N, C-alpha and C positions, 0 to 999 in steps of 0.2 A: 468796373466789377461787375456792377448788378446785372449790367445787360450781357454779358460772359455765363454770367450764373444761369440768369433766364436762358440764354443758348442753350448750357448742358441739359437744363432738367427739360427743355422740348424734347433735343434728340433722344433722351433716355427714354420719355414716355412713347416718343415715335418708334422708336427701336422694340418697344416691348418690354423693357425690364421695369422692373415694380421695386419701388423704393419702400415697401410697405413688410417685404420680406425678405431682409437680409439678416435677419437674426438665423441661428443655426436650427434646425428642426425642431432639436429635442427642447428647445425653449417651451415648446407646448407641452410635454410632458415632464411627467415624475416617478420615477420607477423609484419603489421600497420592498422593504421585506422580502430580497431574494433568498433562496432558500434553494442548496444543493445537495446533494449526498456526499457527506464526506467521512462515514462509515466504513466499516468492514461487513461485507456481505456473502453469502453463499448462493449457489443456483439457485435459479426460481425463487428468490427473495424480490420483491419489490421497492423500488426507490422512487421519489418523488421528488417534481420540480412545483417550485413556486415562485410567483412574483407577483406585487402590488402594482398595477398602470393606473396611472391620472391622467387622465386627458384633460388639458388644462383649457382647450382651445372651446371657443363657441359653435363646434360644427362637429355632427358624428364622424366617427374616424372607423379604419377596420385596423388591424394588427396581424402581424405573422410571426410567429413565436417559433425558432429554430434550437433544437438541440442536438448536437451532436456529442457523440461517445467515441473515444479513440482511443488505441492502446498505447504504451510507450514509445514505439517504433512511428506514432502520427497515422497508423493505421486505421480507417473510420471502422466502426464495428457496428454501428447503429447512427440511426437521424431520428428524431422527432417531430413534427409540424404541425402546428393550428393554427387556423384562422380564429380572430375573434372581433366581435362588433361593441366597440367602445361610444356610450352617447356622449354627445358633448359635455364640458363641467361634471365628469363622473368619474369613478374609480372600478377596476373589476379586479377578478383575481387571476391572474393564470396559474393553472393547476393541472397538472400531468403526471402520468406514471411510465416506468419499464421496469419488466419484469426481466431479472437477469437469465440469460440463456442456459438451459442445462446443463451446455459442453461446452460452456467459459472456461476460459485457462484461465488458468493464477496468474495475476498480475496487478498493478496500477493504473486504473482507467482515468483517464481525464474528460473533464466536461467543457464544452463551451455554450453558453446560451446568448442568442441574438434575437431580438426584438425590434421588428421592421413597422413603420408605418406604411402601408399601402394605399397606393393611389388609383386602384381601379379594381373592379368588382372581383376577376381571375385571381388576384391575389400574387402575382407572379413576381418572381425575383427580383426581374427585372424593371417592377412596376415599383421596387420596395425601396424606401432607404431607411439604414440602420438609426434607430434613436437611442438602443443601449446594445453594449456586448462584454461580456464579462472578460476577465481578464485571460480564461484559458489555462490558470493553473490549478482550479478546482479539481479535486482527484477524488475517488473513492477505490478503496481494495475489495478483491472479490479472491476469494478461495474458490478452486474445484472440485476439494476435499476435506472432511474433517474427522480426524481420529481421537475418538472420546472415549477409546478403552473400555469398553462396555464387552473386552474381548480382544484377542489379537487375531486377526484374521491373517490366517499362515499363508492365503495367497497372495497378500500383499507384503507383509513385514517378515524379516528373518531376524530370530536371534542369535547371534555370532558368538564363536567361543574362539579366542586367540591370545596369544600375548601381546602385550601392547606396555610399553615401558615398562614398570615394576610388575603391573599385575598381571594375571592370570584371568581373561573375560570368561567368566563360568555363566552358563544359560541358566545353572538353578539361581543364580543371584537376579534373575529377571522373571516379576510374575505379575497377573493382574488382579489386583483386589479392590473388590466395592467400586469399579468402575474407573479407577486408577491404575495408572502402569508404574511400578514401584520397582527399582534397582538396587540391590542390596549392597553394600560394603560391608563384609563379615566382621565382627569382633576379631582382633590379634592375626590377621592375614592380608595382605595385599593383593585382594581379590576386589572385582568389578564384573560390571554388566554391561552389554551393546544391544540394541536394535537397528534394524537400517531398512529402506524400503529395498523392495526388489528390484523395481524398474527403474531405471534411468531418469533423472529428471531435469529437464532445460530451464529457460528463463522463466522465472515466477519467483513467488513470495511465500515463506516459508517460515512459522510460526509457533513458539512453545508455551503452554504454562506450565511452571515447574516450580518446585521448593528444594531448595538442593540440600543436600545432608550435611552434618555438622561433621568433618572431617578432615582436619587440617592436612594438607601436605597432597591431597587428591583433589581432581577437577572434572566439573562437568563439561563434556563438550555437545553441541549442538551444530551440525556443519554438514555440506556439502561436499561429496570425496569420489576421487576415480585412481585406482593406480595408474601409473606408478608415485610412489611419494614425492611431494614438492611440485607436481605438475597441473593438478587439476584440485584445489580444495579452497572453500571459504568457510571460516570459522569462527564462531563464538566458544569462547572458553570461560567459565565463572569458575574460581578457586574455591571450594567447597568449606568455607569458613568465615566469619564475621566483618573480614576485611572490605568487601563489597569488591573484589579488584576481578575486571573481565578483560580478556585479551581478544581484539579482534584482528583477524587476519586473515591474509588472501596469496595464496601460491600459484607459481607457475612458471613455466620453463626450467625447473629443477631447482629454484629456491622463493625464499620468502619474497615476495615484490611489494606487499604493504602489511605495515602491522600498526598498533596504537592501543594503549593500557588507558581501560578507563575507571575509576574510580565511583562505583555505584554510591547513591545516596540513602540506601538502606541495606541491612542484613540480607542477604541471598536466603539465608538458610532458617529465617524467621516466617515469611508468608511467600505464598505463589504470586509470580512476577511474570512477565510476557517479554521474550525475547524474539526478535524477528529478523530475518534476512530478508533483503528485497535486491534479487540478480536479473539485472536487464543487459541488453547487449551494452549498451552506452554507460552504465555503473552499477557498482554496488555498494547496498546503504544499510545500516543497520539502525536499530532501534529497540528501545527498552523501555516498556510501558507506556509505549505510544510516543516515546521520545525519540526524535531524529540524535541519535548520536555520532556516526561518521559515514562518510563516503569517499569511494574513489573510484576515476573515471576510467583507470586503466591497472595493467599489472593482475590482470586474472584471466583465466580460461575461459573461451565459448563454448567448451564443450558441455556435455550431457554429464552429470554426476549423481552419485547415490545421496539421499538424504540419510544422515545417521544420528543416532543418540549413543553416547557412551558416558559413565561414571569409574576413574579409574587414577591410579597414583603415575605420574610422570618421572621419567628419571630424572629431570630438570629441576623436583621438589625432593625435601629430606623424604619424603615416604617411611612416614610413620604411620601403623594401621591405628585403629581405635579399640578402644577398652569395651565397647557395646557397639552392637550392629547399629550402624547409621541407615540412612533412607533418601534416595534420590525419587521424590514423588510428584507425577505429569498427570496434568488433568486433561490434555489434551493438545495435539498437533496439528496444525493446519497446512496445507498444503495446496 
């Protein structure tokens, strides 16, 4: 057996195989303190990518860091490539930035970060071996627009007036005060108000920060909609009371396709909270205060719709007017 083992060793050496490098390449590397953007951003904001790279070998090395940014459909939006030298038995910090394009579409964007060891001076992909790769599930949100209500731009927004449920939606109930949108539910009448974007909106992210009125048997709706009824609609509707009842719904093909009742762990009439719809080709998802609540992969339209906000008394609730005027207060809408 010793002779056979010696013969195998001689053959391996003659064939050029090395017994000293059977460990994986990343045995010689340690990647720590990785930071990738995961927040919400607007056009021209700057995001930061960071990673600490430790070269554990006794040789100077070169690395190539590649960051890819893609949309929810997997379409590559941009790439960042950086070559770096790292001395033997030392650590360096990879740090780079990316400026959100001015005309980026609203949506969720996914990041992948890959670090390669480079075996020649050119740093080409063909001569590189990956020593670290992120999961590809890291993501951040981009909004194309933010309405902060230091006035209502009539070229963008309409204040609508029509009958809805038990309510007359009255433009007199909609006003801008001290940088906030106010929709009034007047005393002793089943009246409400509504605004909508004038342009149709497609796939993207739609978010609002609002405090609801204390007006039981009325609701506030933040939603995407296009006529006819029950064909194109994605809703967040919250009861204007302390129960914390939120209704998440999608409509298509003339009927409700998905619905979910969620009970908030807070009083929506007491403080401001954030409510978000993420609308993509393969999924509709809902978030409240950044917490994922529910998603569906089917049962919603692929048509563009209008972004709308209203406060009103539906027929499927008792419809009891308030004794004193109550107010829906909105700090901002992002889209």
